[in-house]
C-alpha positions in Angstrom: 0.0 0.0 0.0 1.1 3.5 -0.9 -0.7 5.0 2.1 1.2 5.0 5.4 -0.4 3.6 8.4 -0.3 7.0 10.1 -2.8 8.4 7.4 -6.3 8.9 8.7 -8.8 6.2 7.7 -10.9 8.5 5.6 -8.0 9.6 3.5 -6.8 6.0 3.0 -10.3 5.1 1.8 -10.4 7.9 -0.8 -6.9 7.0 -1.9 -7.9 3.3 -2.5 -11.0 4.4 -4.4 -9.0 6.7 -6.6 -6.5 3.9 -7.3 -9.3 1.5 -8.4 -10.9 4.0 -10.7 -7.5 4.7 -12.3 -6.9 1.0 -12.9 -10.3 0.6 -14.6 -9.7 3.6 -16.7 -6.3 2.3 -17.8 -7.8 -1.1 -18.7 -10.6 0.4 -20.7 -8.2 2.6 -22.7 -6.0 -0.5 -23.5 -8.9 -2.4 -25.2 -9.6 -1.2 -28.8 -13.1 0.0 -29.5 -15.2 -2.5 -31.5 -15.5 -1.4 -35.2 -18.9 -0.7 -36.4 -20.2 -3.4 -38.8 -23.4 -5.0 -40.1 -25.9 -6.4 -37.7 -24.8 -9.9 -38.5 -21.2 -9.4 -37.3 -19.9 -12.0 -34.9 -19.9 -10.7 -31.3 -16.6 -10.8 -29.5 -15.7 -13.9 -27.7 -16.0 -13.9 -24.0 -15.4 -16.5 -21.3 -19.1 -17.3 -21.5 -19.2 -17.7 -25.3 -18.4 -21.3 -26.3 -15.5 -21.7 -28.7 -16.7 -22.6 -32.2 -14.8 -23.1 -35.5 -15.6 -20.6 -38.1 -17.6 -22.1 -41.0 -15.5 -23.2 -44.0 -15.2 -20.7 -46.7 -17.3 -21.6 -49.8 -15.3 -22.9 -52.8 -14.5 -20.3 -55.3 -17.1 -20.2 -58.0 -15.6 -21.4 -61.3 -17.0 -19.3 -64.1 -17.6 -21.6 -67.1 -16.0 -20.2 -70.2 -18.1 -20.3 -73.3 -16.9 -22.9 -75.9 -14.5 -21.6 -78.3 -16.0 -21.1 -81.8 -14.8 -23.6 -84.4 -12.0 -22.3 -86.6 -13.3 -20.7 -89.7 -12.5 -22.6 -92.9 -10.6 -20.6 -95.4 -12.7 -19.2 -98.2 -13.0 -21.7 -101.0 -11.3 -20.7 -104.2 -13.8 -19.8 -106.9 -14.4 -22.8 -109.2 -12.8 -22.5 -112.6 -15.3 -22.8 -115.4 -13.7 -24.5 -118.4 -15.5 -23.7 -121.6 -15.2 -26.6 -123.9 -15.6 -25.6 -127.5 -18.2 -27.6 -129.3 -16.8 -30.5 -131.3 -17.6 -30.0 -134.9 -17.7 -32.9 -137.3 -14.7 -33.3 -139.6 -16.1 -32.5 -143.0 -12.7 -32.6 -144.7 -12.4 -35.4 -147.3 -10.4 -38.4 -146.1 -6.9 -38.7 -147.5 -6.3 -41.7 -149.8 -4.9 -44.6 -147.9 -1.6 -44.5 -149.7 -1.2 -40.8 -148.7 -1.6 -41.7 -145.1 0.6 -44.9 -145.2 3.4 -44.2 -147.6 5.9 -46.9 -146.6 5.3 -50.6 -146.7 7.4 -53.7 -146.0 6.4 -57.0 -147.4 7.8 -60.5 -147.9 7.7 -61.9 -151.4 7.6 -65.5 -152.6 7.0 -66.6 -156.2 8.6 -67.4 -159.5 10.8 -64.8 -161.4 9.7 -62.2 -158.9 11.3 -58.9 -158.0 13.2 -60.3 -155.0 12.8 -64.1 -155.5 12.4 -65.2 -151.9 13.0 -62.1 -149.7 11.7 -58.7 -148.5 10.4 -55.9 -150.7 10.3 -52.3 -149.5 7.6 -50.1 -151.2 7.3 -46.4 -151.2 4.0 -44.8 -152.3 5.3 -41.5 -153.8 1.7 -40.7 -154.9 -1.6 -42.5 -154.5 -1.2 -43.6 -158.1 2.6 -44.3 -158.0 4.5 -47.0 -156.1 8.3 -47.7 -156.1 9.5 -51.2 -155.1 13.0 -52.3 -154.0 13.6 -56.0 -153.3 16.3 -58.4 -152.6 16.6 -62.1 -151.8 17.6 -65.6 -153.1 16.5 -67.3 -156.3 17.5 -70.2 -158.6 19.8 -67.7 -160.4 21.7 -66.9 -157.1 21.3 -63.8 -155.1 18.8 -61.4 -156.6 18.0 -57.7 -156.4 15.4 -55.7 -158.3 13.7 -52.4 -158.7 10.3 -51.7 -160.1 7.8 -48.9 -160.7 4.0 -49.4 -160.6 1.1 -47.3 -161.7 -2.0 -47.7 -159.5 -5.2 -47.2 -161.4 -7.4 -46.2 -158.4 -7.0 -44.4 -155.1 -9.1 -46.9 -153.2 -7.6 -49.5 -150.8 -7.9 -52.2 -153.5 -6.6 -51.2 -156.9 -5.2 -52.9 -160.0 -1.8 -51.8 -161.3 0.6 -52.2 -164.1 4.4 -52.2 -163.6 7.8 -52.7 -165.1 11.1 -53.5 -163.4 14.7 -54.6 -163.7 16.4 -57.6 -162.0 20.0 -58.5 -161.4 21.3 -61.9 -160.2 24.7 -63.0 -159.1 24.7 -66.5 -160.7 25.5 -69.8 -159.1 29.0 -70.4 -160.5 30.1 -73.9 -161.6 28.2 -77.0 -160.6 27.8 -80.6 -161.9 24.6 -82.3 -162.8 23.7 -85.8 -161.6 22.6 -87.9 -164.6 21.9 -91.1 -162.6 18.2 -91.7 -163.1 17.0 -95.2 -162.2 14.0 -94.9 -164.5 16.1 -93.9 -167.5 16.9 -96.5 -170.2 20.4 -95.1 -170.9 22.9 -93.1 -168.8 25.4 -90.5 -169.8 28.2 -88.6 -168.3 27.5 -85.8 -165.9 27.6 -82.2 -167.2 29.5 -79.3 -165.7 27.5 -76.0 -165.8 28.7 -72.5 -165.2 25.7 -70.2 -164.2 26.6 -66.6 -164.9 25.1 -63.3 -163.7 21.7 -62.6 -165.3 20.0 -59.4 -166.3 16.3 -59.3 -166.7 13.4 -56.9 -167.3 9.9 -57.7 -166.3 6.4 -56.4 -167.0 3.6 -57.2 -164.6 0.0 -56.6 -163.8 -1.7 -57.2 -160.5 -3.6 -55.9 -157.5 -2.5 -53.8 -154.6 -4.4 -53.8 -151.3 -3.7 -51.6 -148.2 -6.1 -51.9 -145.3 -6.7 -48.8 -143.1 -4.9 -50.7 -140.2 -1.8 -51.3 -142.4 -2.2 -54.8 -143.7 -0.8 -54.9 -147.2 -1.1 -57.5 -150.0 0.5 -57.3 -153.5 -0.1 -60.0 -156.1 1.3 -59.9 -159.6 1.6 -61.9 -162.8 3.7 -61.1 -165.9 6.7 -62.0 -167.9 10.5 -61.6 -167.3 12.7 -61.2 -170.3 16.4 -62.2 -170.2 18.8 -59.6 -171.6 21.9 -61.7 -171.8 20.9 -65.0 -173.4 24.1 -66.9 -172.6 23.7 -66.6 -168.9 24.9 -70.2 -168.4 27.2 -72.5 -170.4 28.1 -76.1 -170.5 31.8 -76.6 -169.6 31.9 -80.4 -169.9 29.5 -83.3 -170.9 26.2 -82.7 -172.4 22.5 -82.2 -171.4 19.6 -84.3 -172.5 16.6 -82.6 -174.1 14.6 -82.7 -170.8 17.5 -81.3 -168.9 17.9 -78.5 -171.5 14.3 -77.6 -171.2 14.6 -77.5 -167.4 17.6 -75.3 -167.5 15.9 -72.9 -169.9 12.9 -72.6 -167.7 15.0 -72.0 -164.6 17.6 -69.6 -166.1 16.1 -67.9 -169.1 13.3 -66.0 -167.4 9.7 -66.4 -168.5 6.5 -66.5 -166.4 6.3 -64.2 -163.4 3.9 -65.0 -160.6 4.4 -63.6 -157.0 2.6 -62.8 -153.8 3.8 -60.3 -151.2 2.3 -59.8 -147.7 3.3 -57.2 -145.2 2.5 -54.0 -143.4 2.2 -50.3 -144.5 3.4 -47.7 -142.0 2.0 -44.3 -141.3 
């Protein structure tokens, strides 16, 4: 106590009362004044107020985003309009077949032909004119020839007339075999020398060229020997039948041939 024992009782009582008032004033000043708030504010906790956990805070509201609009497709390119010109019928006259297919290659077989047995190359210089060049093998040896033909028509099938020249290499020397079981008499074999031959030929025939190229040439005519002594007997002698056979084989005569091939565009 701050009051001495010698202080009168009344003064000591007043001093105690003043001390109590001062303590209460100091405690009131130390506590902060409650802030004004809404009527629903939570009252301050006291010893009489039971302790309660504050309610959990509500989860944050997730604001749904609107779906993203689909990407815009690039603008389509304007469609091209192709104007097709009308197809007009071809009113031009068709070319003759031998103007469209000027070159032909054929294989010839026959008797006294241009090439004997071998290829013939034909060039149609004009629908009415054909030039033939051939080469092959014949009874007179290797053979080559050239010929010109005049075609009477421009159609695929046409008759023609032609003339040509042939050259043969000859067979050289060879010996005949006279042994014939059916012959009544026999004779010694003959040795023959077959020389080169020069012939000219005149022919008529038909020429056909299909639109797809198939070509056929047939001809008949006559081949004339320019050098009459194109073979000679070196030893022995020939019978009459043998002589006729050698004349037919070596002296020209009938021409008959067929050639088949293809004409190129």
